[in-house]
All heavy atoms as a GROMACS GRO file, in nm:
protein
  605
    1MET      N    1  -1.003   1.724  -1.626
    1MET     CA    2  -0.923   1.799  -1.529
    1MET      C    3  -0.950   1.757  -1.392
    1MET      O    4  -0.862   1.750  -1.310
    1MET     CB    5  -0.950   1.949  -1.552
    1MET     CG    6  -0.850   2.032  -1.476
    1MET     SD    7  -0.685   2.000  -1.524
    1MET     CE    8  -0.615   2.158  -1.526
    2LYS      N    9  -1.074   1.724  -1.359
    2LYS     CA   10  -1.107   1.684  -1.225
    2LYS      C   11  -1.035   1.552  -1.184
    2LYS      O   12  -0.992   1.537  -1.072
    2LYS     CB   13  -1.259   1.661  -1.205
    2LYS     CG   14  -1.341   1.789  -1.196
    2LYS     CD   15  -1.480   1.755  -1.170
    2LYS     CE   16  -1.562   1.884  -1.157
    2LYS     NZ   17  -1.700   1.856  -1.123
    3PHE      N   18  -1.015   1.463  -1.283
    3PHE     CA   19  -0.948   1.342  -1.260
    3PHE      C   20  -0.806   1.368  -1.213
    3PHE      O   21  -0.757   1.312  -1.113
    3PHE     CB   22  -0.952   1.256  -1.382
    3PHE     CG   23  -0.864   1.130  -1.364
    3PHE    CD1   24  -0.906   1.023  -1.291
    3PHE    CD2   25  -0.736   1.121  -1.432
    3PHE    CE1   26  -0.826   0.911  -1.276
    3PHE    CE2   27  -0.658   1.010  -1.417
    3PHE     CZ   28  -0.706   0.903  -1.338
    4LEU      N   29  -0.735   1.457  -1.281
    4LEU     CA   30  -0.596   1.482  -1.246
    4LEU      C   31  -0.586   1.551  -1.108
    4LEU      O   32  -0.493   1.529  -1.034
    4LEU     CB   33  -0.530   1.574  -1.355
    4LEU     CG   34  -0.511   1.506  -1.490
    4LEU    CD1   35  -0.452   1.606  -1.591
    4LEU    CD2   36  -0.420   1.382  -1.476
    5GLN      N   37  -0.684   1.634  -1.074
    5GLN     CA   38  -0.689   1.693  -0.941
    5GLN      C   39  -0.706   1.587  -0.835
    5GLN      O   40  -0.639   1.597  -0.733
    5GLN     CB   41  -0.800   1.802  -0.936
    5GLN     CG   42  -0.776   1.921  -1.018
    5GLN     CD   43  -0.893   2.012  -1.029
    5GLN    OE1   44  -1.010   1.968  -1.005
    5GLN    NE2   45  -0.871   2.140  -1.052
    6ARG      N   46  -0.791   1.494  -0.858
    6ARG     CA   47  -0.811   1.382  -0.760
    6ARG      C   48  -0.686   1.301  -0.744
    6ARG      O   49  -0.647   1.263  -0.638
    6ARG     CB   50  -0.927   1.292  -0.804
    6ARG     CG   51  -1.060   1.361  -0.814
    6ARG     CD   52  -1.114   1.392  -0.676
    6ARG     NE   53  -1.154   1.269  -0.613
    6ARG     CZ   54  -1.210   1.262  -0.499
    6ARG    NH1   55  -1.246   1.368  -0.431
    6ARG    NH2   56  -1.241   1.148  -0.444
    7VAL      N   57  -0.621   1.276  -0.858
    7VAL     CA   58  -0.490   1.203  -0.853
    7VAL      C   59  -0.388   1.277  -0.767
    7VAL      O   60  -0.325   1.222  -0.678
    7VAL     CB   61  -0.439   1.172  -0.994
    7VAL    CG1   62  -0.292   1.117  -0.985
    7VAL    CG2   63  -0.527   1.073  -1.066
    8GLU      N   64  -0.374   1.410  -0.789
    8GLU     CA   65  -0.286   1.488  -0.710
    8GLU      C   66  -0.319   1.488  -0.565
    8GLU      O   67  -0.228   1.480  -0.480
    8GLU     CB   68  -0.283   1.633  -0.764
    8GLU     CG   69  -0.202   1.646  -0.889
    8GLU     CD   70  -0.187   1.795  -0.927
    8GLU    OE1   71  -0.179   1.883  -0.838
    8GLU    OE2   72  -0.184   1.818  -1.046
    9GLU      N   73  -0.450   1.487  -0.528
    9GLU     CA   74  -0.487   1.487  -0.390
    9GLU      C   75  -0.442   1.358  -0.318
    9GLU      O   76  -0.410   1.359  -0.200
    9GLU     CB   77  -0.643   1.492  -0.379
    9GLU     CG   78  -0.708   1.622  -0.410
    9GLU     CD   79  -0.856   1.622  -0.405
    9GLU    OE1   80  -0.912   1.540  -0.326
    9GLU    OE2   81  -0.917   1.700  -0.481
   10TYR      N   82  -0.440   1.249  -0.394
   10TYR     CA   83  -0.411   1.118  -0.331
   10TYR      C   84  -0.268   1.072  -0.357
   10TYR      O   85  -0.232   0.957  -0.314
   10TYR     CB   86  -0.516   1.013  -0.378
   10TYR     CG   87  -0.649   1.040  -0.318
   10TYR    CD1   88  -0.745   1.101  -0.391
   10TYR    CD2   89  -0.674   1.003  -0.183
   10TYR    CE1   90  -0.875   1.126  -0.339
   10TYR    CE2   91  -0.803   1.032  -0.129
   10TYR     CZ   92  -0.898   1.093  -0.210
   10TYR     OH   93  -1.022   1.120  -0.152
   11THR      N   94  -0.187   1.146  -0.427
   11THR     CA   95  -0.058   1.103  -0.468
   11THR      C   96   0.028   1.060  -0.351
   11THR      O   97   0.088   0.949  -0.347
   11THR     CB   98   0.018   1.212  -0.550
   11THR    OG1   99  -0.050   1.232  -0.666
   11THR    CG2  100   0.162   1.170  -0.582
   12GLN      N  101   0.037   1.140  -0.245
   12GLN     CA  102   0.122   1.107  -0.127
   12GLN      C  103   0.070   0.976  -0.058
   12GLN      O  104   0.152   0.896  -0.015
   12GLN     CB  105   0.131   1.220  -0.032
   12GLN     CG  106   0.208   1.340  -0.088
   12GLN     CD  107   0.350   1.300  -0.138
   12GLN    OE1  108   0.422   1.230  -0.078
   12GLN    NE2  109   0.376   1.343  -0.263
   13GLU      N  110  -0.059   0.966  -0.048
   13GLU     CA  111  -0.119   0.844   0.012
   13GLU      C  112  -0.087   0.722  -0.071
   13GLU      O  113  -0.046   0.617  -0.017
   13GLU     CB  114  -0.272   0.860   0.022
   13GLU     CG  115  -0.332   0.739   0.088
   13GLU     CD  116  -0.488   0.755   0.094
   13GLU    OE1  117  -0.543   0.868   0.089
   13GLU    OE2  118  -0.553   0.653   0.112
   14MET      N  119  -0.098   0.730  -0.205
   14MET     CA  120  -0.065   0.621  -0.290
   14MET      C  121   0.086   0.582  -0.282
   14MET      O  122   0.120   0.463  -0.271
   14MET     CB  123  -0.096   0.651  -0.437
   14MET     CG  124  -0.244   0.661  -0.463
   14MET     SD  125  -0.290   0.680  -0.640
   14MET     CE  126  -0.236   0.851  -0.670
   15ILE      N  127   0.171   0.684  -0.276
   15ILE     CA  128   0.312   0.656  -0.263
   15ILE      C  129   0.342   0.587  -0.131
   15ILE      O  130   0.422   0.490  -0.125
   15ILE     CB  131   0.396   0.784  -0.283
   15ILE    CG1  132   0.386   0.834  -0.428
   15ILE    CG2  133   0.536   0.766  -0.236
   15ILE    CD1  134   0.443   0.970  -0.450
   16GLY      N  135   0.280   0.633  -0.024
   16GLY     CA  136   0.303   0.570   0.105
   16GLY      C  137   0.255   0.429   0.110
   16GLY      O  138   0.325   0.337   0.164
   17THR      N  139   0.142   0.401   0.051
   17THR     CA  140   0.091   0.261   0.042
   17THR      C  141   0.184   0.170  -0.037
   17THR      O  142   0.222   0.061   0.004
   17THR     CB  143  -0.051   0.258  -0.017
   17THR    OG1  144  -0.136   0.336   0.064
   17THR    CG2  145  -0.105   0.117  -0.020
   18LEU      N  146   0.234   0.222  -0.150
   18LEU     CA  147   0.322   0.144  -0.232
   18LEU      C  148   0.456   0.124  -0.154
   18LEU      O  149   0.515   0.009  -0.163
   18LEU     CB  150   0.352   0.215  -0.367
   18LEU     CG  151   0.236   0.199  -0.465
   18LEU    CD1  152   0.265   0.288  -0.587
   18LEU    CD2  153   0.224   0.055  -0.507
   19LYS      N  154   0.508   0.218  -0.084
   19LYS     CA  155   0.630   0.203  -0.011
   19LYS      C  156   0.612   0.094   0.099
   19LYS      O  157   0.702   0.010   0.118
   19LYS     CB  158   0.668   0.336   0.061
   19LYS     CG  159   0.735   0.432  -0.028
   19LYS     CD  160   0.772   0.556   0.051
   19LYS     CE  161   0.844   0.660  -0.031
   19LYS     NZ  162   0.882   0.778   0.046
   20ASP      N  163   0.496   0.095   0.160
   20ASP     CA  164   0.476  -0.004   0.264
   20ASP      C  165   0.469  -0.146   0.203
   20ASP      O  166   0.522  -0.243   0.263
   20ASP     CB  167   0.342   0.022   0.338
   20ASP     CG  168   0.348   0.149   0.423
   20ASP    OD1  169   0.458   0.194   0.459
   20ASP    OD2  170   0.237   0.196   0.466
   21LEU      N  171   0.401  -0.158   0.089
   21LEU     CA  172   0.395  -0.289   0.019
   21LEU      C  173   0.534  -0.333  -0.027
   21LEU      O  174   0.575  -0.452  -0.007
   21LEU     CB  175   0.300  -0.280  -0.098
   21LEU     CG  176   0.282  -0.412  -0.179
   21LEU    CD1  177   0.241  -0.528  -0.097
   21LEU    CD2  178   0.187  -0.388  -0.293
   22ILE      N  179   0.610  -0.242  -0.088
   22ILE     CA  180   0.738  -0.274  -0.143
   22ILE      C  181   0.839  -0.315  -0.034
   22ILE      O  182   0.928  -0.396  -0.051
   22ILE     CB  183   0.793  -0.162  -0.230
   22ILE    CG1  184   0.706  -0.149  -0.355
   22ILE    CG2  185   0.938  -0.178  -0.265
   22ILE    CD1  186   0.732  -0.022  -0.435
   23ALA      N  187   0.814  -0.262   0.084
   23ALA     CA  188   0.908  -0.298   0.199
   23ALA      C  189   0.892  -0.438   0.245
   23ALA      O  190   0.980  -0.490   0.316
   23ALA     CB  191   0.874  -0.197   0.317
   24ILE      N  192   0.785  -0.507   0.206
   24ILE     CA  193   0.773  -0.647   0.245
   24ILE      C  194   0.856  -0.729   0.146
   24ILE      O  195   0.838  -0.725   0.024
   24ILE     CB  196   0.624  -0.694   0.238
   24ILE    CG1  197   0.538  -0.608   0.326
   24ILE    CG2  198   0.609  -0.839   0.267
   24ILE    CD1  199   0.390  -0.627   0.315
   25PRO      N  200   0.952  -0.803   0.199
   25PRO     CA  201   1.043  -0.875   0.107
   25PRO      C  202   0.975  -1.002   0.055
   25PRO      O  203   1.000  -1.113   0.094
   25PRO     CB  204   1.161  -0.917   0.197
   25PRO     CG  205   1.100  -0.922   0.335
   25PRO     CD  206   0.990  -0.817   0.337
   26SER      N  207   0.884  -0.986  -0.039
   26SER     CA  208   0.790  -1.088  -0.085
   26SER      C  209   0.863  -1.171  -0.193
   26SER      O  210   0.831  -1.166  -0.311
   26SER     CB  211   0.661  -1.031  -0.136
   26SER     OG  212   0.687  -0.932  -0.233
   27VAL      N  213   0.949  -1.259  -0.147
   27VAL     CA  214   1.016  -1.357  -0.241
   27VAL      C  215   0.973  -1.496  -0.199
   27VAL      O  216   0.952  -1.524  -0.080
   27VAL     CB  217   1.170  -1.343  -0.234
   27VAL    CG1  218   1.213  -1.204  -0.292
   27VAL    CG2  219   1.223  -1.359  -0.096
   28LYS      N  220   0.969  -1.580  -0.296
   28LYS     CA  221   0.920  -1.716  -0.270
   28LYS      C  222   1.014  -1.785  -0.167
   28LYS      O  223   1.138  -1.775  -0.176
   28LYS     CB  224   0.915  -1.795  -0.400
   28LYS     CG  225   0.856  -1.935  -0.385
   28LYS     CD  226   0.833  -2.003  -0.512
   28LYS     CE  227   0.770  -2.141  -0.485
   28LYS     NZ  228   0.756  -2.217  -0.615
   29ASP      N  229   0.954  -1.854  -0.080
   29ASP     CA  230   1.026  -1.924   0.026
   29ASP      C  231   0.960  -2.059   0.046
   29ASP      O  232   0.856  -2.089  -0.015
   29ASP     CB  233   1.020  -1.836   0.155
   29ASP     CG  234   1.128  -1.873   0.256
   29ASP    OD1  235   1.207  -1.969   0.229
   29ASP    OD2  236   1.133  -1.810   0.362
   30LEU      N  237   1.004  -2.131   0.149
   30LEU     CA  238   0.938  -2.258   0.185
   30LEU      C  239   0.800  -2.227   0.235
   30LEU      O  240   0.775  -2.122   0.298
   30LEU     CB  241   1.016  -2.326   0.290
   30LEU     CG  242   1.156  -2.375   0.250
   30LEU    CD1  243   1.229  -2.438   0.373
   30LEU    CD2  244   1.146  -2.473   0.140
   31PRO      N  245   0.701  -2.316   0.208
   31PRO     CA  246   0.564  -2.290   0.262
   31PRO      C  247   0.564  -2.266   0.408
   31PRO      O  248   0.638  -2.330   0.482
   31PRO     CB  249   0.492  -2.425   0.222
   31PRO     CG  250   0.569  -2.478   0.104
   31PRO     CD  251   0.711  -2.440   0.130
   32ALA      N  252   0.476  -2.178   0.450
   32ALA     CA  253   0.466  -2.149   0.594
   32ALA      C  254   0.325  -2.180   0.638
   32ALA      O  255   0.256  -2.100   0.697
   32ALA     CB  256   0.500  -1.995   0.615
   33GLY      N  257   0.285  -2.296   0.609
   33GLY     CA  258   0.149  -2.341   0.648
   33GLY      C  259   0.050  -2.327   0.530
   33GLY      O  260   0.081  -2.285   0.425
   34GLU      N  261  -0.073  -2.375   0.555
   34GLU     CA  262  -0.178  -2.378   0.454
   34GLU      C  263  -0.213  -2.236   0.401
   34GLU      O  264  -0.246  -2.219   0.283
   34GLU     CB  265  -0.301  -2.442   0.505
   34GLU     CG  266  -0.284  -2.589   0.526
   34GLU     CD  267  -0.414  -2.654   0.573
   34GLU    OE1  268  -0.522  -2.600   0.554
   34GLU    OE2  269  -0.401  -2.760   0.638
   35GLU      N  270  -0.205  -2.134   0.483
   35GLU     CA  271  -0.242  -1.996   0.441
   35GLU      C  272  -0.129  -1.921   0.372
   35GLU      O  273  -0.146  -1.807   0.332
   35GLU     CB  274  -0.299  -1.918   0.555
   35GLU     CG  275  -0.436  -1.967   0.602
   35GLU     CD  276  -0.542  -1.963   0.493
   35GLU    OE1  277  -0.552  -1.857   0.427
   35GLU    OE2  278  -0.610  -2.063   0.477
   36ALA      N  279  -0.010  -1.985   0.370
   36ALA     CA  280   0.106  -1.915   0.304
   36ALA      C  281   0.187  -2.016   0.225
   36ALA      O  282   0.302  -2.048   0.253
   36ALA     CB  283   0.192  -1.850   0.409
   37PRO      N  284   0.125  -2.073   0.118
   37PRO     CA  285   0.192  -2.175   0.041
   37PRO      C  286   0.319  -2.126  -0.030
   37PRO      O  287   0.404  -2.215  -0.071
   37PRO     CB  288   0.086  -2.222  -0.061
   37PRO     CG  289  -0.008  -2.103  -0.074
   37PRO     CD  290  -0.001  -2.036   0.061
   38PHE      N  291   0.344  -2.000  -0.045
   38PHE     CA  292   0.463  -1.951  -0.113
   38PHE      C  293   0.562  -1.886  -0.018
   38PHE      O  294   0.656  -1.826  -0.058
   38PHE     CB  295   0.419  -1.846  -0.220
   38PHE     CG  296   0.330  -1.901  -0.326
   38PHE    CD1  297   0.194  -1.856  -0.333
   38PHE    CD2  298   0.369  -2.000  -0.414
   38PHE    CE1  299   0.111  -1.913  -0.425
   38PHE    CE2  300   0.282  -2.051  -0.505
   38PHE     CZ  301   0.155  -2.008  -0.511
   39GLY      N  302   0.531  -1.901   0.114
   39GLY     CA  303   0.620  -1.850   0.213
   39GLY      C  304   0.554  -1.735   0.293
   39GLY      O  305   0.455  -1.681   0.250
   40ARG      N  306   0.616  -1.714   0.411
   40ARG     CA  307   0.560  -1.616   0.504
   40ARG      C  308   0.549  -1.474   0.447
   40ARG      O  309   0.451  -1.406   0.463
   40ARG     CB  310   0.646  -1.620   0.630
   40ARG     CG  311   0.588  -1.538   0.748
   40ARG     CD  312   0.677  -1.552   0.871
   40ARG     NE  313   0.736  -1.678   0.889
   40ARG     CZ  314   0.678  -1.785   0.945
   40ARG    NH1  315   0.554  -1.780   0.987
   40ARG    NH2  316   0.745  -1.900   0.964
   41GLU      N  317   0.655  -1.428   0.378
   41GLU     CA  318   0.655  -1.288   0.333
   41GLU      C  319   0.557  -1.270   0.218
   41GLU      O  320   0.495  -1.159   0.215
   41GLU     CB  321   0.795  -1.246   0.294
   41GLU     CG  322   0.895  -1.250   0.413
   41GLU     CD  323   0.852  -1.156   0.527
   41GLU    OE1  324   0.803  -1.045   0.500
   41GLU    OE2  325   0.889  -1.193   0.640
   42ILE      N  326   0.542  -1.358   0.126
   42ILE     CA  327   0.444  -1.347   0.022
   42ILE      C  328   0.307  -1.348   0.089
   42ILE      O  329   0.217  -1.270   0.046
   42ILE     CB  330   0.455  -1.457  -0.085
   42ILE    CG1  331   0.588  -1.430  -0.164
   42ILE    CG2  332   0.336  -1.458  -0.173
   42ILE    CD1  333   0.618  -1.530  -0.274
   43GLY      N  334   0.287  -1.429   0.189
   43GLY     CA  335   0.160  -1.426   0.264
   43GLY      C  336   0.136  -1.291   0.330
   43GLY      O  337   0.017  -1.243   0.322
   44ARG      N  338   0.238  -1.231   0.382
   44ARG     CA  339   0.227  -1.096   0.441
   44ARG      C  340   0.186  -0.996   0.337
   44ARG      O  341   0.099  -0.908   0.357
   44ARG     CB  342   0.350  -1.055   0.505
   44ARG     CG  343   0.365  -1.082   0.649
   44ARG     CD  344   0.495  -1.030   0.715
   44ARG     NE  345   0.506  -0.885   0.690
   44ARG     CZ  346   0.619  -0.821   0.688
   44ARG    NH1  347   0.736  -0.882   0.696
   44ARG    NH2  348   0.622  -0.689   0.667
   45ALA      N  349   0.247  -1.002   0.218
   45ALA     CA  350   0.215  -0.908   0.109
   45ALA      C  351   0.066  -0.926   0.067
   45ALA      O  352   0.000  -0.825   0.047
   45ALA     CB  353   0.312  -0.930  -0.009
   46LEU      N  354   0.027  -1.049   0.054
   46LEU     CA  355  -0.114  -1.073   0.015
   46LEU      C  356  -0.211  -1.014   0.119
   46LEU      O  357  -0.306  -0.944   0.081
   46LEU     CB  358  -0.141  -1.222  -0.004
   46LEU     CG  359  -0.287  -1.267  -0.032
   46LEU    CD1  360  -0.333  -1.201  -0.162
   46LEU    CD2  361  -0.293  -1.419  -0.041
   47GLU      N  362  -0.186  -1.039   0.246
   47GLU     CA  363  -0.270  -0.987   0.349
   47GLU      C  364  -0.268  -0.833   0.353
   47GLU      O  365  -0.372  -0.772   0.377
   47GLU     CB  366  -0.227  -1.037   0.486
   47GLU     CG  367  -0.273  -1.182   0.508
   47GLU     CD  368  -0.428  -1.201   0.497
   47GLU    OE1  369  -0.499  -1.120   0.552
   47GLU    OE2  370  -0.466  -1.298   0.428
   48PHE      N  371  -0.155  -0.772   0.330
   48PHE     CA  372  -0.144  -0.623   0.319
   48PHE      C  373  -0.239  -0.573   0.216
   48PHE      O  374  -0.315  -0.478   0.241
   48PHE     CB  375  -0.001  -0.585   0.294
   48PHE     CG  376   0.017  -0.437   0.279
   48PHE    CD1  377   0.044  -0.358   0.389
   48PHE    CD2  378   0.005  -0.373   0.152
   48PHE    CE1  379   0.058  -0.221   0.373
   48PHE    CE2  380   0.014  -0.237   0.143
   48PHE     CZ  381   0.046  -0.160   0.251
   49VAL      N  382  -0.233  -0.634   0.097
   49VAL     CA  383  -0.317  -0.587  -0.010
   49VAL      C  384  -0.467  -0.606   0.016
   49VAL      O  385  -0.546  -0.519  -0.010
   49VAL     CB  386  -0.275  -0.652  -0.148
   49VAL    CG1  387  -0.377  -0.618  -0.257
   49VAL    CG2  388  -0.133  -0.604  -0.187
   50LEU      N  389  -0.500  -0.720   0.075
   50LEU     CA  390  -0.637  -0.752   0.108
   50LEU      C  391  -0.694  -0.654   0.212
   50LEU      O  392  -0.805  -0.606   0.200
   50LEU     CB  393  -0.654  -0.895   0.147
   50LEU     CG  394  -0.634  -0.995   0.043
   50LEU    CD1  395  -0.641  -1.141   0.094
   50LEU    CD2  396  -0.731  -0.980  -0.078
   51LYS      N  397  -0.609  -0.623   0.314
   51LYS     CA  398  -0.652  -0.528   0.417
   51LYS      C  399  -0.668  -0.389   0.358
   51LYS      O  400  -0.755  -0.317   0.396
   51LYS     CB  401  -0.551  -0.528   0.534
   51LYS     CG  402  -0.564  -0.652   0.621
   51LYS     CD  403  -0.467  -0.650   0.738
   51LYS     CE  404  -0.491  -0.781   0.811
   51LYS     NZ  405  -0.398  -0.796   0.924
   52TRP      N  406  -0.577  -0.354   0.268
   52TRP     CA  407  -0.596  -0.221   0.198
   52TRP      C  408  -0.731  -0.220   0.124
   52TRP      O  409  -0.805  -0.123   0.133
   52TRP     CB  410  -0.477  -0.200   0.100
   52TRP     CG  411  -0.499  -0.076   0.019
   52TRP    CD1  412  -0.468   0.054   0.053
   52TRP    CD2  413  -0.563  -0.072  -0.111
   52TRP    NE1  414  -0.507   0.139  -0.049
   52TRP    CE2  415  -0.564   0.068  -0.145
   52TRP    CE3  416  -0.610  -0.164  -0.196
   52TRP    CZ2  417  -0.615   0.105  -0.271
   52TRP    CZ3  418  -0.662  -0.122  -0.316
   52TRP    CH2  419  -0.665   0.015  -0.354
   53GLY      N  420  -0.758  -0.326   0.053
   53GLY     CA  421  -0.886  -0.336  -0.020
   53GLY      C  422  -1.004  -0.320   0.071
   53GLY      O  423  -1.106  -0.245   0.039
   54GLU      N  424  -1.005  -0.383   0.182
   54GLU     CA  425  -1.110  -0.374   0.282
   54GLU      C  426  -1.123  -0.228   0.333
   54GLU      O  427  -1.233  -0.178   0.341
   54GLU     CB  428  -1.089  -0.469   0.405
   54GLU     CG  429  -1.108  -0.614   0.372
   54GLU     CD  430  -1.069  -0.704   0.486
   54GLU    OE1  431  -1.037  -0.650   0.600
   54GLU    OE2  432  -1.074  -0.826   0.467
   55ALA      N  433  -1.012  -0.167   0.358
   55ALA     CA  434  -1.020  -0.029   0.408
   55ALA      C  435  -1.075   0.066   0.305
   55ALA      O  436  -1.135   0.169   0.333
   55ALA     CB  437  -0.878   0.018   0.447
   56GLU      N  438  -1.061   0.032   0.173
   56GLU     CA  439  -1.109   0.107   0.066
   56GLU      C  440  -1.257   0.074   0.031
   56GLU      O  441  -1.314   0.126  -0.063
   56GLU     CB  442  -1.022   0.097  -0.060
   56GLU     CG  443  -0.882   0.160  -0.040
   56GLU     CD  444  -0.886   0.305  -0.015
   56GLU    OE1  445  -0.960   0.380  -0.079
   56GLU    OE2  446  -0.811   0.353   0.079
   57GLY      N  447  -1.314  -0.018   0.102
   57GLY     CA  448  -1.454  -0.051   0.083
   57GLY      C  449  -1.484  -0.170  -0.002
   57GLY      O  450  -1.597  -0.196  -0.039
   58PHE      N  451  -1.385  -0.249  -0.043
   58PHE     CA  452  -1.406  -0.365  -0.125
   58PHE      C  453  -1.431  -0.490  -0.034
   58PHE      O  454  -1.375  -0.490   0.077
   58PHE     CB  455  -1.283  -0.398  -0.209
   58PHE     CG  456  -1.253  -0.294  -0.316
   58PHE    CD1  457  -1.160  -0.197  -0.292
   58PHE    CD2  458  -1.316  -0.300  -0.436
   58PHE    CE1  459  -1.133  -0.104  -0.393
   58PHE    CE2  460  -1.288  -0.209  -0.536
   58PHE     CZ  461  -1.194  -0.109  -0.510
   59GLY      N  462  -1.504  -0.578  -0.082
   59GLY     CA  463  -1.515  -0.711  -0.018
   59GLY      C  464  -1.387  -0.785  -0.064
   59GLY      O  465  -1.355  -0.774  -0.177
   60THR      N  466  -1.323  -0.860   0.025
   60THR     CA  467  -1.200  -0.930  -0.020
   60THR      C  468  -1.216  -1.080   0.020
   60THR      O  469  -1.282  -1.109   0.114
   60THR     CB  470  -1.077  -0.869   0.048
   60THR    OG1  471  -1.082  -0.881   0.186
   60THR    CG2  472  -1.059  -0.723   0.005
   61HIS      N  473  -1.138  -1.160  -0.047
   61HIS     CA  474  -1.129  -1.300  -0.018
   61HIS      C  475  -0.986  -1.345  -0.035
   61HIS      O  476  -0.924  -1.316  -0.135
   61HIS     CB  477  -1.217  -1.384  -0.111
   61HIS     CG  478  -1.364  -1.347  -0.104
   61HIS    ND1  479  -1.422  -1.261  -0.189
   61HIS    CD2  480  -1.459  -1.388  -0.018
   61HIS    CE1  481  -1.548  -1.246  -0.159
   61HIS    NE2  482  -1.576  -1.322  -0.049
   62ASN      N  483  -0.935  -1.416   0.065
   62ASN     CA  484  -0.806  -1.479   0.050
   62ASN      C  485  -0.834  -1.621   0.001
   62ASN      O  486  -0.905  -1.699   0.066
   62ASN     CB  487  -0.739  -1.484   0.189
   62ASN     CG  488  -0.601  -1.545   0.181
   62ASN    OD1  489  -0.567  -1.625   0.094
   62ASN    ND2  490  -0.514  -1.500   0.269
   63LEU      N  491  -0.782  -1.654  -0.115
   63LEU     CA  492  -0.802  -1.784  -0.178
   63LEU      C  493  -0.696  -1.880  -0.136
   63LEU      O  494  -0.603  -1.918  -0.222
   63LEU     CB  495  -0.813  -1.768  -0.331
   63LEU     CG  496  -0.920  -1.666  -0.374
   63LEU    CD1  497  -0.911  -1.639  -0.522
   63LEU    CD2  498  -1.057  -1.708  -0.332
   64SER      N  499  -0.693  -1.916  -0.011
   64SER     CA  500  -0.597  -2.009   0.043
   64SER      C  501  -0.454  -1.972   0.029
   64SER      O  502  -0.365  -2.060   0.017
   64SER     CB  503  -0.623  -2.155  -0.009
   64SER     OG  504  -0.756  -2.195   0.012
   65GLY      N  505  -0.427  -1.846   0.022
   65GLY     CA  506  -0.285  -1.796   0.011
   65GLY      C  507  -0.228  -1.797  -0.125
   65GLY      O  508  -0.121  -1.753  -0.149
   66TYR      N  509  -0.308  -1.849  -0.226
   66TYR     CA  510  -0.260  -1.857  -0.361
   66TYR      C  511  -0.292  -1.728  -0.435
   66TYR      O  512  -0.218  -1.689  -0.529
   66TYR     CB  513  -0.323  -1.975  -0.433
   66TYR     CG  514  -0.271  -2.107  -0.391
   66TYR    CD1  515  -0.336  -2.183  -0.290
   66TYR    CD2  516  -0.157  -2.157  -0.451
   66TYR    CE1  517  -0.285  -2.304  -0.246
   66TYR    CE2  518  -0.105  -2.282  -0.406
   66TYR     CZ  519  -0.169  -2.353  -0.313
   66TYR     OH  520  -0.116  -2.470  -0.266
   67ALA      N  521  -0.392  -1.660  -0.394
   67ALA     CA  522  -0.438  -1.532  -0.461
   67ALA      C  523  -0.549  -1.473  -0.371
   67ALA      O  524  -0.587  -1.531  -0.268
   67ALA     CB  525  -0.491  -1.561  -0.602
   68GLY      N  526  -0.590  -1.355  -0.413
   68GLY     CA  527  -0.697  -1.289  -0.342
   68GLY      C  528  -0.784  -1.218  -0.448
   68GLY      O  529  -0.744  -1.205  -0.562
   69ASP      N  530  -0.905  -1.178  -0.403
   69ASP     CA  531  -0.987  -1.100  -0.497
   69ASP      C  532  -1.060  -0.994  -0.423
   69ASP      O  533  -1.076  -0.998  -0.300
   69ASP     CB  534  -1.080  -1.188  -0.583
   69ASP     CG  535  -1.190  -1.260  -0.504
   69ASP    OD1  536  -1.215  -1.220  -0.383
   69ASP    OD2  537  -1.259  -1.346  -0.556
   70PHE      N  538  -1.096  -0.892  -0.498
   70PHE     CA  539  -1.177  -0.781  -0.446
   70PHE      C  540  -1.312  -0.785  -0.512
   70PHE      O  541  -1.319  -0.817  -0.632
   70PHE     CB  542  -1.113  -0.643  -0.488
   70PHE     CG  543  -0.985  -0.608  -0.417
   70PHE    CD1  544  -0.917  -0.694  -0.332
   70PHE    CD2  545  -0.933  -0.483  -0.441
   70PHE    CE1  546  -0.800  -0.658  -0.276
   70PHE    CE2  547  -0.811  -0.443  -0.385
   70PHE     CZ  548  -0.749  -0.530  -0.302
   71GLU      N  549  -1.418  -0.753  -0.437
   71GLU     CA  550  -1.550  -0.740  -0.491
   71GLU      C  551  -1.600  -0.598  -0.477
   71GLU      O  552  -1.572  -0.532  -0.377
   71GLU     CB  553  -1.646  -0.828  -0.409
   71GLU     CG  554  -1.637  -0.976  -0.435
   71GLU     CD  555  -1.741  -1.049  -0.358
   71GLU    OE1  556  -1.814  -0.995  -0.278
   71GLU    OE2  557  -1.749  -1.176  -0.377
   72PHE      N  558  -1.667  -0.553  -0.578
   72PHE     CA  559  -1.723  -0.417  -0.578
   72PHE      C  560  -1.862  -0.426  -0.629
   72PHE      O  561  -1.887  -0.496  -0.735
   72PHE     CB  562  -1.639  -0.323  -0.663
   72PHE     CG  563  -1.691  -0.180  -0.661
   72PHE    CD1  564  -1.666  -0.107  -0.549
   72PHE    CD2  565  -1.761  -0.133  -0.767
   72PHE    CE1  566  -1.714   0.029  -0.546
   72PHE    CE2  567  -1.806  -0.004  -0.766
   72PHE     CZ  568  -1.784   0.078  -0.656
   73GLY      N  569  -1.956  -0.358  -0.564
   73GLY     CA  570  -2.094  -0.365  -0.611
   73GLY      C  571  -2.170  -0.474  -0.541
   73GLY      O  572  -2.122  -0.533  -0.446
   74ALA      N  573  -2.288  -0.501  -0.593
   74ALA     CA  574  -2.378  -0.605  -0.535
   74ALA      C  575  -2.443  -0.677  -0.648
   74ALA      O  576  -2.450  -0.626  -0.761
   74ALA     CB  577  -2.479  -0.535  -0.445
   75GLY      N  578  -2.491  -0.791  -0.618
   75GLY     CA  579  -2.565  -0.871  -0.720
   75GLY      C  580  -2.504  -1.011  -0.724
   75GLY      O  581  -2.416  -1.048  -0.648
   76GLU      N  582  -2.551  -1.086  -0.824
   76GLU     CA  583  -2.509  -1.223  -0.835
   76GLU      C  584  -2.370  -1.234  -0.896
   76GLU      O  585  -2.295  -1.330  -0.866
   76GLU     CB  586  -2.610  -1.304  -0.913
   76GLU     CG  587  -2.741  -1.327  -0.848
   76GLU     CD  588  -2.834  -1.407  -0.928
   76GLU    OE1  589  -2.791  -1.491  -1.011
   76GLU    OE2  590  -2.958  -1.394  -0.904
   77GLU      N  591  -2.332  -1.144  -0.982
   77GLU     CA  592  -2.207  -1.147  -1.047
   77GLU      C  593  -2.105  -1.059  -0.970
   77GLU      O  594  -2.143  -0.954  -0.920
   77GLU     CB  595  -2.211  -1.104  -1.189
   77GLU     CG  596  -2.294  -1.194  -1.277
   77GLU     CD  597  -2.292  -1.152  -1.422
   77GLU    OE1  598  -2.189  -1.084  -1.463
   77GLU    OE2  599  -2.386  -1.181  -1.497
   78SER      N  600  -1.982  -1.105  -0.962
   78SER     CA  601  -1.876  -1.023  -0.900
   78SER      C  602  -1.761  -1.011  -0.998
   78SER      O  603  -1.752  -1.086  -1.086
   78SER     CB  604  -1.837  -1.076  -0.767
   78SER     OG  605  -1.783  -1.207  -0.780
   0.00000   0.00000   0.00000
């Protein structure tokens, strides 16, 4: 039951974040430089998600615009 209560507490925040992400027209386009190999808008969407992860306490890495990852915890393995 506590889980569902937590979900309810954050529902509006989650919806807002998803609306902001969905508003980015992230369709493949011509490359926009080395950091946006799939186009400027896809690069913006990737940066949005990575900044969200940082704000939530994750370590993040942009993998040359092709993908990103989140790290949680500490140690040799991630």
